[in-house]
N, C-alpha and C positions, 0 to 999 in steps of 0.2 A: 709480455708473453707469459701466459699462465704456466705454473709448474705442473708437472705430471709425473706419474710413476706407473709402472706396470702392475698387473695383477700379482705377479710373482713377488715383487717388492712389497706390495700390500700384505700378502699372505705371510711374509717374514716378519711383519710388524704386529701381527694379531695379538701377540702376548702383551703388548703395551696398550691394548684397548684403544685403537684409533677411533675417532668419531667419524663414522661412515654414514653419508647421506645418499640414499638411493633416490634419484630424481625422476624415475620412471613413473608412469601412471599407476594408481593403486591396483588395478587389475593385474598389471604385469608384476608388481611387487608381490601380490598374493600368490602368484604362480610359483615364484622362486626368488630368493634373495639371500644375501649373506646373513648369517645368524645375528650379528650385532647391528645391522643396518637399520636406520630409521627412514621411513618413507616421507619425503617432502617433494611433491611433484615440481618439475622444472619451473613452470609458470608461477606457482605460489612462492617458491624460493627466491626467484629473481625479482618479483614484485614487492615482496615483504620480507627481505632478509633480516631486518631488525627484530622480527617476531621469533626467529629461529636461531640466529647466529650472534655471537659476540666477537669482538675483535681480538680477544686474548687467546682463543682456542684455534687449533688447526682442524680443518674439515676435509675429508676425502670424499669427493663426489663421484658417483658411479651411475652410469646409464646403460642402455642396451649395447651400444657400439663405441662409445667414447666421444662422439660429436657434441651431444647436448651437454655433457659434463664439462667439456672444454669451453663451450660457449658460455655456460653459466659462470665458470671461473673468470672468463674475460669480462663479464659484467660485474662480478662481485669484487674482484681485486682492486679496482680503482677506488672503491669505497672503504678500503682498508681491511677487508676480510681476508683471512689466511685460508685459502682454498687450494686444493690440489686435485687435479683430474686423474682418473684411472684410465689409462690408455686402453682402448679396445673394449672397455666395459665388460659386461657379462659375456659377450660373444668371444672374449679371449680366454674364458675359463674352460678348463678341461672337465670340471665336474660342476654339477648344478646343486645348489643347496635347497 
């Protein structure tokens, strides 16, 4: 079962510069995103994780509502990637960036 944290927990970690990957489509990312997030769409990330991830770092995956980030974590964890899903995704935010 993939690990997950809330948006509140993520916001409390921002001073430690977590690696945030926004897995939404580029047009959604362009509309709004967390300031430090990198956009790697879901399909690209799960098909070619070795291009973007290493097994030493921890990655925080965010999507619109939390479902896709959870599914991505389910697919990536068995391969040894340290990934954490953000529960509720951007829909759980009070403010838009």
